[in-house]
C-alpha atoms as a printed R data frame, in Angstrom:
    type eleno elety resid chain resno       x       y       z
1   ATOM     1    CA   MET     A     1 147.738 312.749   8.204
2   ATOM     2    CA   ARG     A     2 149.456 312.270   5.446
3   ATOM     3    CA   MET     A     3 150.987 309.160   4.451
4   ATOM     4    CA   LEU     A     4 151.750 306.768   1.411
5   ATOM     5    CA   ILE     A     5 150.264 303.372   1.471
6   ATOM     6    CA   ARG     A     6 152.500 300.829   0.253
7   ATOM     7    CA   PRO     A     7 152.691 296.643  -0.030
8   ATOM     8    CA   MET     A     8 154.005 295.143   2.986
9   ATOM     9    CA   LYS     A     9 157.731 293.585   2.642
10  ATOM    10    CA   ASP     A    10 159.615 291.187   4.906
11  ATOM    11    CA   VAL     A    11 161.660 293.734   6.244
12  ATOM    12    CA   ASP     A    12 158.762 295.563   8.010
13  ATOM    13    CA   ALA     A    13 157.949 292.313   9.722
14  ATOM    14    CA   ASP     A    14 159.159 293.873  13.340
15  ATOM    15    CA   ALA     A    15 156.960 296.863  12.705
16  ATOM    16    CA   VAL     A    16 154.169 294.963  11.715
17  ATOM    17    CA   LEU     A    17 154.631 292.467  14.047
18  ATOM    18    CA   ARG     A    18 154.262 295.472  17.299
19  ATOM    19    CA   ILE     A    19 151.545 297.448  15.527
20  ATOM    20    CA   TYR     A    20 149.608 293.562  15.501
21  ATOM    21    CA   GLN     A    21 150.634 292.906  19.613
22  ATOM    22    CA   ALA     A    22 149.785 296.473  20.333
23  ATOM    23    CA   GLY     A    23 146.240 295.943  18.553
24  ATOM    24    CA   LEU     A    24 145.955 292.406  20.701
25  ATOM    25    CA   ASP     A    25 146.742 294.091  23.852
26  ATOM    26    CA   THR     A    26 143.445 295.838  23.745
27  ATOM    27    CA   GLY     A    27 141.881 293.157  24.220
28  ATOM    28    CA   ASN     A    28 139.271 293.767  21.622
29  ATOM    29    CA   ALA     A    29 140.708 292.655  17.968
30  ATOM    30    CA   SER     A    30 141.221 289.080  18.230
31  ATOM    31    CA   PHE     A    31 140.926 286.124  20.336
32  ATOM    32    CA   GLU     A    32 144.815 285.707  19.654
33  ATOM    33    CA   VAL     A    33 147.035 287.187  22.539
34  ATOM    34    CA   THR     A    34 150.573 287.020  21.251
35  ATOM    35    CA   ALA     A    35 151.724 288.257  17.529
36  ATOM    36    CA   PRO     A    36 152.957 285.169  15.872
37  ATOM    37    CA   THR     A    37 156.298 284.795  14.779
38  ATOM    38    CA   TRP     A    38 156.789 286.291  11.279
39  ATOM    39    CA   GLU     A    39 157.177 283.170   9.584
40  ATOM    40    CA   ALA     A    40 153.886 281.917  10.647
41  ATOM    41    CA   PHE     A    41 152.225 285.649  10.052
42  ATOM    42    CA   ASP     A    42 153.697 285.432   6.409
43  ATOM    43    CA   ALA     A    43 152.128 281.845   5.529
44  ATOM    44    CA   ALA     A    44 148.489 282.620   6.647
45  ATOM    45    CA   ARG     A    45 148.413 285.942   4.578
46  ATOM    46    CA   LEU     A    46 148.386 286.369   0.542
47  ATOM    47    CA   PRO     A    47 151.411 288.484  -0.128
48  ATOM    48    CA   ALA     A    48 149.871 290.309  -2.968
49  ATOM    49    CA   HIS     A    49 147.433 291.990  -0.561
50  ATOM    50    CA   ARG     A    50 148.746 293.089   2.063
51  ATOM    51    CA   HIS     A    51 149.554 296.890   2.790
52  ATOM    52    CA   LEU     A    52 151.249 299.485   5.285
53  ATOM    53    CA   ALA     A    53 150.316 302.768   5.855
54  ATOM    54    CA   VAL     A    54 153.710 304.930   6.455
55  ATOM    55    CA   SER     A    55 153.679 308.372   7.691
56  ATOM    56    CA   ASP     A    56 155.848 311.329   6.358
57  ATOM    57    CA   ASP     A    57 158.904 310.589   8.369
58  ATOM    58    CA   GLY     A    58 158.523 307.037   7.509
59  ATOM    59    CA   THR     A    59 157.036 305.692  10.275
60  ATOM    60    CA   ILE     A    60 155.199 302.572   9.585
61  ATOM    61    CA   VAL     A    61 151.825 303.365  11.233
62  ATOM    62    CA   GLY     A    62 149.264 300.652  10.365
63  ATOM    63    CA   TRP     A    63 148.766 297.344   7.749
64  ATOM    64    CA   VAL     A    64 146.044 295.422   6.327
65  ATOM    65    CA   ALA     A    65 146.189 292.071   5.172
66  ATOM    66    CA   VAL     A    66 143.896 289.206   3.903
67  ATOM    67    CA   SER     A    67 143.989 285.063   3.982
68  ATOM    68    CA   ALA     A    68 141.731 282.759   2.017
69  ATOM    69    CA   VAL     A    69 139.481 281.528   3.856
70  ATOM    70    CA   SER     A    70 139.070 277.995   1.961
71  ATOM    71    CA   ALA     A    71 141.655 275.619  -0.184
72  ATOM    72    CA   ARG     A    72 138.773 274.851  -2.551
73  ATOM    73    CA   PRO     A    73 138.484 276.647  -5.733
74  ATOM    74    CA   VAL     A    74 134.535 277.981  -5.086
75  ATOM    75    CA   TYR     A    75 135.758 279.657  -2.684
76  ATOM    76    CA   ALA     A    76 138.820 281.361  -4.345
77  ATOM    77    CA   GLY     A    77 137.136 284.956  -4.435
78  ATOM    78    CA   VAL     A    78 136.578 285.087  -1.135
79  ATOM    79    CA   VAL     A    79 139.361 286.369   1.533
80  ATOM    80    CA   GLU     A    80 139.142 287.522   5.292
81  ATOM    81    CA   HIS     A    81 140.935 290.500   5.946
82  ATOM    82    CA   SER     A    82 142.425 292.317   9.474
83  ATOM    83    CA   VAL     A    83 143.606 295.892   9.775
84  ATOM    84    CA   TYR     A    84 145.584 297.218  12.129
85  ATOM    85    CA   VAL     A    85 146.776 300.857  13.055
86  ATOM    86    CA   ASP     A    86 149.615 302.139  15.678
87  ATOM    87    CA   PRO     A    87 147.699 303.472  18.830
88  ATOM    88    CA   ASN     A    88 149.438 306.694  18.230
89  ATOM    89    CA   ALA     A    89 147.648 307.065  14.685
90  ATOM    90    CA   GLN     A    90 144.009 305.794  15.123
91  ATOM    91    CA   GLY     A    91 141.064 308.436  14.073
92  ATOM    92    CA   LYS     A    92 143.426 309.586  11.540
93  ATOM    93    CA   GLY     A    93 141.841 307.870   8.934
94  ATOM    94    CA   VAL     A    94 144.805 305.472   8.790
95  ATOM    95    CA   ALA     A    95 142.536 302.326   8.306
96  ATOM    96    CA   LYS     A    96 139.926 303.783   5.834
97  ATOM    97    CA   ALA     A    97 143.136 304.166   3.740
98  ATOM    98    CA   LEU     A    98 144.670 300.732   4.505
99  ATOM    99    CA   LEU     A    99 140.488 299.468   3.466
100 ATOM   100    CA   MET     A   100 140.484 301.410   0.253
101 ATOM   101    CA   ALA     A   101 144.116 300.018  -1.029
102 ATOM   102    CA   LEU     A   102 142.950 296.731   0.199
103 ATOM   103    CA   ILE     A   103 139.567 296.986  -1.722
104 ATOM   104    CA   ALA     A   104 141.459 297.767  -4.877
105 ATOM   105    CA   SER     A   105 143.698 295.200  -4.981
106 ATOM   106    CA   THR     A   106 141.517 292.594  -4.082
107 ATOM   107    CA   GLU     A   107 138.946 293.779  -6.758
108 ATOM   108    CA   ALA     A   108 141.777 293.789  -9.020
109 ATOM   109    CA   ALA     A   109 142.960 290.295  -8.895
110 ATOM   110    CA   GLY     A   110 138.799 288.797  -9.763
111 ATOM   111    CA   ILE     A   111 137.996 289.089  -5.338
112 ATOM   112    CA   TRP     A   112 134.294 289.222  -5.051
113 ATOM   113    CA   THR     A   113 133.917 289.224  -1.274
114 ATOM   114    CA   ILE     A   114 136.204 290.702   2.082
115 ATOM   115    CA   GLN     A   115 135.110 289.497   5.039
116 ATOM   116    CA   SER     A   116 135.786 289.731   8.482
117 ATOM   117    CA   GLY     A   117 134.608 289.041  12.182
118 ATOM   118    CA   ILE     A   118 134.855 292.029  15.070
119 ATOM   119    CA   PHE     A   119 134.124 292.171  18.293
120 ATOM   120    CA   GLU     A   120 130.911 293.321  19.196
121 ATOM   121    CA   GLU     A   121 132.920 296.158  21.148
122 ATOM   122    CA   ASN     A   122 135.119 297.375  19.126
123 ATOM   123    CA   THR     A   123 132.716 299.991  17.795
124 ATOM   124    CA   ALA     A   124 135.158 302.083  16.212
125 ATOM   125    CA   SER     A   125 135.621 299.275  13.718
126 ATOM   126    CA   LEU     A   126 132.111 298.111  13.150
127 ATOM   127    CA   ALA     A   127 131.756 301.961  12.026
128 ATOM   128    CA   LEU     A   128 134.333 302.101   9.665
129 ATOM   129    CA   HIS     A   129 133.537 298.536   8.094
130 ATOM   130    CA   GLN     A   130 130.189 300.275   7.218
131 ATOM   131    CA   ARG     A   131 131.496 303.166   6.056
132 ATOM   132    CA   ALA     A   132 133.524 301.323   3.514
133 ATOM   133    CA   GLY     A   133 130.733 299.419   2.647
134 ATOM   134    CA   PHE     A   134 130.708 296.387   4.544
135 ATOM   135    CA   ARG     A   135 127.507 294.973   5.530
136 ATOM   136    CA   THR     A   136 126.592 293.280   8.897
137 ATOM   137    CA   ILE     A   137 125.572 289.228   8.210
138 ATOM   138    CA   GLY     A   138 125.320 288.580  11.532
139 ATOM   139    CA   THR     A   139 126.397 287.523  15.038
140 ATOM   140    CA   ARG     A   140 128.107 284.440  15.716
141 ATOM   141    CA   GLU     A   141 127.198 284.200  19.509
142 ATOM   142    CA   ARG     A   142 129.544 282.887  21.979
143 ATOM   143    CA   VAL     A   143 131.834 281.621  19.649
144 ATOM   144    CA   GLY     A   144 134.334 282.080  21.777
145 ATOM   145    CA   ARG     A   145 136.172 282.592  25.267
146 ATOM   146    CA   HIS     A   146 138.864 285.449  25.541
147 ATOM   147    CA   HIS     A   147 140.333 286.615  28.750
148 ATOM   148    CA   ASP     A   148 137.957 284.354  30.256
149 ATOM   149    CA   ARG     A   149 134.880 285.356  29.186
150 ATOM   150    CA   TRP     A   150 132.632 284.625  26.125
151 ATOM   151    CA   ARG     A   151 133.118 286.367  23.166
152 ATOM   152    CA   ASP     A   152 130.407 287.539  20.626
153 ATOM   153    CA   VAL     A   153 131.775 288.313  16.949
154 ATOM   154    CA   ILE     A   154 130.090 290.275  14.186
155 ATOM   155    CA   LEU     A   155 130.485 288.679  11.110
156 ATOM   156    CA   LEU     A   156 130.321 291.575   8.020
157 ATOM   157    CA   GLU     A   157 131.507 291.386   4.241
158 ATOM   158    CA   ARG     A   158 131.879 293.524   1.572
159 ATOM   159    CA   ARG     A   159 130.843 292.368  -1.967
160 ATOM   160    CA   SER     A   160 131.946 293.663  -4.941
161 ATOM   161    CA   PRO     A   161 129.994 295.599  -6.940
162 ATOM   162    CA   THR     A   162 132.597 295.202  -9.965
163 ATOM   163    CA   VAL     A   163 133.692 291.833  -9.717
164 ATOM   164    CA   THR     A   164 130.859 289.067 -11.458
């Protein structure tokens, strides 16, 4: 799929939240069940590291964004990310392109670790992250209940080879 990766803007809110909700509706994307308001989404994510994938016809087909893991200065180079792709665009390289853009922007900003927690059932996302240089740190067993059952989360990280 041919696409353009560009920064996320406020005018993209409806498309971003629609794609987010579609991912949540699968039951394998997050413990959340409802996408937040744009104001909550915007407040929780670092503006410099929000990217969109836009198809040739101008349709937003995916997004990636990061949140700081801590306000403590010692963790200034550690972020947690999320990547979501429109169901109609999955399996076409969108998530990979978004992850590559995210890695480039975070490394340029001096961020040394990108981390994520992924449900163990989300095998496509786990494989994508492994191919993008993420490694499994461990499994958080029964870390939370989701749809009336306990869920395990695989904790992944990517350490920058260039940021020292």
